[in-house]
Structure formats: structure tokens, C-alpha cells
N, C-alpha and C positions, 0 to 999 in steps of 0.2 A: 563239873569237870573233876573237882576234888573227890566227889563220891565215886566216880568211875575209876580214878587212879587208886583210891583206897580199896575199892572192891577187888580190883585186879591184884593189888599187893597181898590182900588177905587170901587170895586163891593160891598164892605161891606156897609150896611146901618144901621141906628140906629134900635136897636131892633132885628137885625138879628143874628142868631147863627153863630159865626165866626169859630168855630172849624172845621167843614167840609171843609170850604174854605181854611183854613190854611193847613190842611192835604193834600188836593188836590194839592195845590201849591208846597208843599215839595216833594210830590211823582213825580210831573211833572219835577221839577228841578233835583232831584237826578236821575230820569230815563234818562234824557238827559246827565247828568254827567257820568253815567255808560256806556252809549253808546259811549260817546267820549273816555273814557279810554279804552274800549275794541275794539275800532276801528270800531264800528257799527253805528255811527251816520248817520243820513239821509243826512247831508250836510257836514260832516267832514270825510276826508279820514284818515286811520291809518298812523301815522308818520313813522312806521317801521314795515316791514312784519316779521321780525325775533322775535320770542317770547323770553321771559326771560329764559325759560327752555333751549332753544337752545343755548343761550349765556353762560349759566352756564355749559352746556355739553362741549361746545368748550373750555371754560376756564379750566375745569378739564382735558380735553385731552391735552391742552397746558402744564399744570402742570406735567402730566405724561411724556410728551416728554422732558420737562426740566429736570426731575429727571433722565431719561435715558441718556441725554447728560452729566449730572454731573457725572454719573458713568463711562461713556466712558472717560471723561476728567481725572478722578482719575486713570483709568487704564493706560492711556498714560503717566501720570506723574510718576507712578510706574515703567513703562518700561524705562523711561528716567533715573530714579535713578539707575536702574540696569545697564544700559549701562555706566553711569558715574562711578559706583563702579568697573565695570570690567576694565575700562580704568585706574583707579587709581591703581588697583591691578597689571595690566600689567606694569605700570610705576615702581612700587615698585620692581617687579620681575626683570625687566631689570636693575635697579640700583644695585640690589643684584648680578646679574650675572656679571655686569661690575666690581664691587668691587672684586668678587671672581676671575675673570680673571686677574686683576691687581695683586692680591696677589699671584696667581699661577705663573705668570711671574716673580715676584720678587723672589719667592722661587727657581724657576728654575735657575735664574741668579746667586743667591747666591750659589746654589749647584755647578754650573759650575765653579764659581770662586774658591770655596773651592777645587774642584777636580784639577784645574789648579795649585793652590798653593801647593797641596800635591805632584803633579807630579814634580814641580820645586824643592821641598825640597828633594824628594827621587829619583831624576834622576840618581845619581851615575855614572856620566860619559857618559850619553846619549848625543848624538850630539844635538847641538842647532837646527839643521834643523828638526830632528825628533820631538823635543818638539814643535817647531813652527807648524809643520803639525798637531800634536795632538790638539794644542790650536786652530788653525784655523778651524780644523774640528769640534771641540767642539762648537766654536762660531757659525759656519755655521749651525750645527745641532740645536743649541739653537734658532737661528733666524728662521730657516725653521719650527721648531716645534711650536714656538709661532705664526708664521704667519699662519700655517695650522690650529691651534686651533682657532685663531681669525676668519679665513675665515669660518670654519665650524660653529662656533657660530653665525656669521653674517647670514649665509645661513639659519640656523634653525630659527633664530629670524625673518628673512625676510619672510620665509614661514608662520610662526605663525602670523606675522603682516598682511600678505596678506589675510589669512583666517579670521582674526578678522576684517579687513577692509571690506571684502565682507559681513560678518554678520552685521556689523554696517550700511553698505549701504542699505541692505535689510530692516533693522529696520527703517532707516530714510525714506525710500520709503513708508513703511507702515504708519509711523507717518504722512507723508505729505498727504497720501490718507485720513487718519482719519481727518486731519485738514480741507481738502477740503469738506469732508462730513459734518463736524460740521459747517463749514462756510455756507453751503447751508441751513442746518437746522436753523441756526441763522437768515438768511435772511427771511426764511419762518416765523419764530417766530416774527420777526420785522413787517412783513406784517400783520400777524394776530393781533398783538398788535395795529397797526394803525387802523385796521378795528374795533376792539373792542373799541378803544378810540372814534372813530366817533359815534359808536352806543351809547356809554355811554353819549356822549355829547347830542345826541338827547333825550335820556331818561332823562338826567338832565334838559333839557329845558321843557320836558313834566312834570317833577316833580315840577319845579318852577311854571308852570301854574296851576297845580293841587293844590299846596299849597296856591297860591294866591286866587283861587276860594274858597278854604276851608275857608280862613280867611274872605272873603266876605260873605259867608254863615253864619259864626259865628256872624259877625256884624249884619246881617239881623235878626238873631235869637235874638240877644241881644236887638235890637230895638223893635221887636215885644213883647218880654218879658217885657220890660220897660213900654210899653203901657197898661199893665194889661191883656194881652192875655195868655191863657193857652198854655203850651208847651207840647202837646201830639204828640210824634213822633212814628209812627208805627214801628212794629218790622222789617218789610222789609227795612225801611229807616235806622235803626240802623245797620242791617247786611250790607247794601250797604256802609255805612260809614266805617265799620270795614274792608271791602274788599279793600276800597281805601287806608286805612292806611297800611294794609298788603302789598299791591302792592308798596307803597312808601318805606317801610322797605326793601323789596326784591331788589328794584332798588339800594338802598344804599349799600346793601351787594354785589351786582354785581360790583359796582364801586370799592369797597375795594379789591375784587378779581382781578380786572384789574390792580390796583396799585401794588399788589404783583407780578403779572406776569411781569410788566414792570421792577420792581426792579430786579427780577431774570434774565431778559434779559440783563440788564446792567452788572450784575456780570459775566455772561457768556462771554460777549464781553471782559471784562477786563482780565479774566483768559485766554481766547483764545490768546490775545495779548502777555501775559506773556509766554505762551507755545511756541508761534512762536519765541520769543527772545531766549528761551532756545535751541530750535532746531538750530537756527543760530549759537549760541555759540558752540554747539556740532559739527556742520559742520566745523567751524574754527579750533577746536581742532583736528579733524580728518585730516584736511589738513596739520596742523603743524606736526602731527605724520608721515604722508607720506613723507613730506619734510625731516624730520630727518632721516627716513630710507633710502631715496635716497642718502643723504649726507654720511651716514654710509657706504653704498655700494660703493660709489665712493672712500671713504677713504681706 
């Protein structure tokens, strides 16, 4: 560009009308500039075959996919909360049933003791052997009744726990499948973000070159203006400059959208890690419940 301007200035002679020469030089310079930006220069190849509109469409699709992943993640978190609440409710019910069983056993024991005391006070000459038989029979009935009640309760509780365990296992399997699917989506999102980052780096390099050339043009215009030349810029040249500025602004917007997509990706990875930790804790809790049931059955 400097060579073109220098050549045109050297062609100026004293007494020559310089306006047509200046206009021709600017038209030639800006024509080459537009061809370079649009990838149509005779000696310059386009830096990237993907247009800005395609990049924006891909970014919008990535944002929609991110929103869908966020909704799935919220659904999984809600399901985990439901399972946790069910476990807490089952724990409370089991504690209530244990307390009720202890209370019933205590009442039964007190009733048997009262009945034995009443028989001892009102035996009126009954043989000691008969009284011992009654007492032993009552104690045996008490023990067998309590043992039977305890066994029935344990069997019912075991069946309920097995059913709950199956439901929890199915829920955990579904959660694991969802996590695997989300992990694959996140890997694809990471790949797309890397691709967009490389494209934006290329666009950034082009932007810096365009800004540098723009500053050089402004310096040339300032020098020509300081030498007393008129500054008549054609309408086509003004439109070309406006198009260059619009393209620069659009490239800046595309970079901002890429930064937003990268931030969303980082948040999704963090929440995925937290969700995996919750699932591990839930599996440990389920294992402890199964061990407790096995110990109860053995007892």
C-alpha cells in the first residue's frame, strides 16, 4: 500500500490536478483491502473457509445443547433428593417400629409378671408344682410370642428393604447411564470449544492485521491532508470502510460468545463432578443399609 501511494505521489507534477490521482490511489488500495478481507485477493488465500455466520450458528447450537444438559442435570439432582428423602423416611419408620416393639415387649412382660403375682397371691393351697408349670408355661409363651413377633417384623422389614433396594438399584443404573451420556456430550462440547477457540485465534490475527492497516491508512491520509491536498473520499470508499468496521465488530461479538460457551462448559464439568460424588455417597449408604439388614436377620 505504501508503494502504491508513493508511486502515485511521484507521478504528481507541479500544476497538475492531484484530486483524480488521489481518488484513484484510494480506490485501488481499498479495493485490494476488500479483496483481502473477503478472501478474494489475487495473491492472498482466505485464512479460514468457515464464515462468521456459520460460527455464530454453531455457537447458538452449542448454547441450546448446554441448556438441555442443564435441565437434565437438574432432573437428576431432583431424583437424588427424592431417593434421599425416601431413605430418611424409611429410617424414621424403622426406628418407630423398633421403639414400638420394645414397648410392646415391655408391656407383655409386665402383664405376665402381674399375672404370676396374682396367681401366687390367690393360689389357696395349689401345689407348688402346678404353680411352677403355670409360671414356666407363661414364660415360655411370652418368649415364643415375642420371638414370633420379632421374626415376623424382621421378615416384613426385610421384604420391604429388598423391594426398596431393587428400586434404588434401578434408579442408580439410570443415573449412571445419564452420567455417561452427559460425559459424552461434555467431551463433544470441549472439542467444539477447542475448534471455536482456534477459529477465533485466526480471526483475531486477521483483526489485528486489519487494524494495523487501518492505522497506516489513517496516517497516510493525515500526511496528505497536512500537505494541503483536498480530502475527497468517494461514497464507495466510505461504504467499504464501514463494511470493514462492521466486520471487526462482528468478530469481537463472536469472541465474546465463545468465552461464554467456555465458561458454561467449566460450570457443567464442576457440577458433573459434584453429581458423581453424590452418587458414590448414595451407593455407600445403600451398602450400609444392606449390611444392617443382614446383621438383623442373623440376630
